[in-house]
C-alpha positions as CSV (number, residue, x, y, z in Angstrom):
1,X,-59.4,-66.9,50.3
2,X,-61.0,-63.5,50.7
3,X,-61.4,-60.4,53.3
4,X,-64.2,-58.4,53.8
5,X,-63.6,-54.6,53.4
6,X,-66.4,-52.5,53.7
7,X,-69.0,-55.0,53.0
8,X,-67.2,-56.2,49.6
9,X,-64.9,-59.3,49.2
10,X,-61.6,-58.7,48.1
11,X,-59.3,-61.2,46.8
12,X,-56.0,-61.6,48.5
13,X,-54.4,-61.6,45.2
14,X,-54.8,-57.7,44.9
15,X,-53.1,-56.9,48.0
16,X,-49.6,-55.9,47.6
17,X,-47.5,-58.1,50.2
18,X,-45.0,-55.2,50.3
19,X,-47.2,-52.7,51.4
20,X,-48.6,-55.2,54.0
21,X,-45.1,-56.0,55.3
22,X,-44.1,-51.9,55.3
23,X,-47.4,-51.2,57.3
24,X,-46.8,-54.2,59.6
25,X,-43.0,-53.0,60.4
26,X,-44.2,-49.4,60.8
27,X,-46.8,-50.5,63.3
28,X,-44.3,-52.9,65.2
29,X,-41.7,-49.9,65.1
30,X,-44.0,-47.7,66.7
31,X,-45.0,-50.0,69.5
32,X,-41.3,-50.8,70.0
33,X,-40.4,-47.1,70.1
34,X,-43.1,-46.4,72.6
35,X,-42.8,-49.2,74.6
36,X,-38.9,-48.7,75.0
37,X,-38.4,-45.1,74.6
38,X,-41.2,-43.6,76.4
39,X,-41.1,-44.8,79.8
40,X,-40.5,-42.8,82.5
41,X,-39.1,-43.4,85.9
42,X,-41.5,-42.8,88.7
43,X,-40.8,-40.1,91.4
44,X,-39.7,-43.2,93.7
45,X,-37.3,-44.7,91.2
46,X,-35.7,-41.3,90.6
47,X,-35.0,-40.7,94.6
48,X,-33.9,-44.2,95.1
49,X,-31.4,-44.1,91.8
50,X,-30.0,-40.5,93.7
51,X,-30.1,-42.5,96.8
52,X,-28.0,-45.4,95.7
53,X,-25.3,-42.9,94.0
54,X,-25.2,-41.0,97.2
55,X,-24.7,-44.4,99.0
56,X,-21.9,-45.0,96.7
57,X,-20.5,-41.6,96.9
58,X,-20.9,-41.3,93.1
59,X,-20.8,-37.7,92.5
60,X,-21.5,-38.1,88.8
61,X,-24.4,-40.6,89.0
62,X,-25.8,-38.2,92.0
63,X,-26.0,-35.2,90.0
64,X,-27.9,-36.8,87.1
65,X,-31.2,-36.5,89.0
66,X,-30.7,-33.0,90.4
67,X,-32.2,-30.1,88.6
68,X,-30.2,-27.0,87.6
69,X,-32.1,-24.4,89.6
70,X,-32.7,-27.1,92.8
71,X,-33.1,-25.7,96.1
72,X,-32.5,-27.3,99.7
73,X,-34.3,-26.2,102.6
74,X,-34.4,-27.0,106.3
75,X,-38.1,-27.1,107.7
76,X,-39.3,-24.0,108.8
77,X,-36.7,-21.9,107.1
78,X,-37.6,-19.4,104.3
79,X,-34.2,-19.3,102.5
80,X,-32.5,-22.2,100.8
81,X,-29.1,-23.5,102.3
82,X,-28.1,-24.6,99.0
83,X,-29.2,-23.4,95.8
84,X,-28.2,-24.5,92.1
85,X,-26.5,-27.5,90.8
86,X,-23.2,-26.4,90.9
87,X,-23.4,-25.5,94.6
88,X,-24.8,-28.8,95.1
89,X,-21.9,-30.5,93.2
90,X,-19.3,-28.7,95.1
91,X,-20.8,-29.6,98.5
92,X,-21.6,-33.1,98.1
93,X,-18.1,-33.6,96.2
94,X,-16.3,-32.5,99.2
95,X,-19.0,-34.5,101.5
96,X,-18.6,-37.8,99.3
97,X,-14.6,-37.1,99.9
98,X,-14.7,-36.7,103.4
99,X,-17.2,-39.7,104.2
100,X,-15.6,-43.0,103.2
101,X,-18.2,-44.9,104.9
102,X,-21.3,-42.8,104.4
103,X,-24.4,-44.7,104.2
104,X,-28.0,-43.5,104.2
105,X,-30.4,-46.5,105.2
106,X,-34.2,-45.8,104.5
107,X,-36.2,-46.7,107.8
108,X,-39.4,-45.5,106.4
109,X,-40.6,-44.2,102.8
110,X,-43.8,-42.6,101.8
111,X,-44.9,-41.5,98.2
112,X,-47.1,-38.8,97.4
113,X,-47.9,-37.5,94.0
114,X,-44.4,-35.8,93.0
115,X,-43.1,-36.0,96.6
116,X,-41.0,-39.0,98.3
117,X,-40.8,-38.5,102.1
118,X,-37.9,-40.7,103.7
119,X,-37.0,-41.0,107.3
120,X,-33.3,-41.8,106.9
121,X,-30.6,-43.2,109.4
122,X,-27.3,-41.7,108.3
123,X,-23.6,-43.2,109.2
124,X,-20.1,-42.3,108.4
125,X,-21.0,-38.5,107.7
126,X,-17.9,-36.5,107.5
127,X,-15.9,-39.7,108.8
128,X,-17.8,-39.5,111.9
129,X,-18.8,-42.6,113.8
130,X,-22.0,-40.6,115.3
131,X,-25.0,-41.9,113.4
132,X,-28.1,-39.3,113.1
133,X,-31.3,-39.4,111.9
134,X,-33.6,-37.0,109.7
135,X,-36.7,-37.1,107.4
136,X,-35.9,-35.9,104.0
137,X,-38.4,-34.6,101.5
138,X,-37.8,-34.7,97.7
139,X,-40.0,-32.9,95.1
140,X,-39.5,-34.5,91.8
141,X,-40.7,-33.0,88.4
142,X,-39.8,-34.5,85.0
143,X,-37.4,-37.1,86.5
144,X,-35.4,-34.4,88.3
145,X,-35.0,-33.1,92.1
146,X,-36.3,-29.9,92.3
147,X,-36.5,-29.4,95.9
148,X,-35.7,-31.1,99.0
149,X,-36.7,-30.1,102.6
150,X,-34.8,-31.6,105.5
151,X,-36.3,-32.2,109.0
152,X,-33.6,-32.3,111.6
153,X,-33.6,-33.1,115.3
């Protein structure tokens, strides 16, 4: 058997099989590393995972997607009503405690660039049987929610 190398024939007997196997393993390793470890979540997947944690009232999972410097706004207000990861943790841990039947149903979702806009129907808030609706916009950077804006009725 022969193979062509820069227009010349080279006998396969001169090829070191250990070097060939090493090169193949390096290529396979790089492919595996790239395929498994460099897959990022989409902005929608980040928001959905955060919402799933919200519906399960799982504060640790919920906080995985919250940026250290997150800011929560109401539409039309200049100052955030909640700022920073620790403030969010305190507020939502207490909220989850008071809301054993908490559930947010997404009635409509739109994804635009790094933003996810959800029209939500929420039940069980603070132990209340009274549902409410709101629009919540999430801004995601590097798999972290960095800003939310709520539109309330």
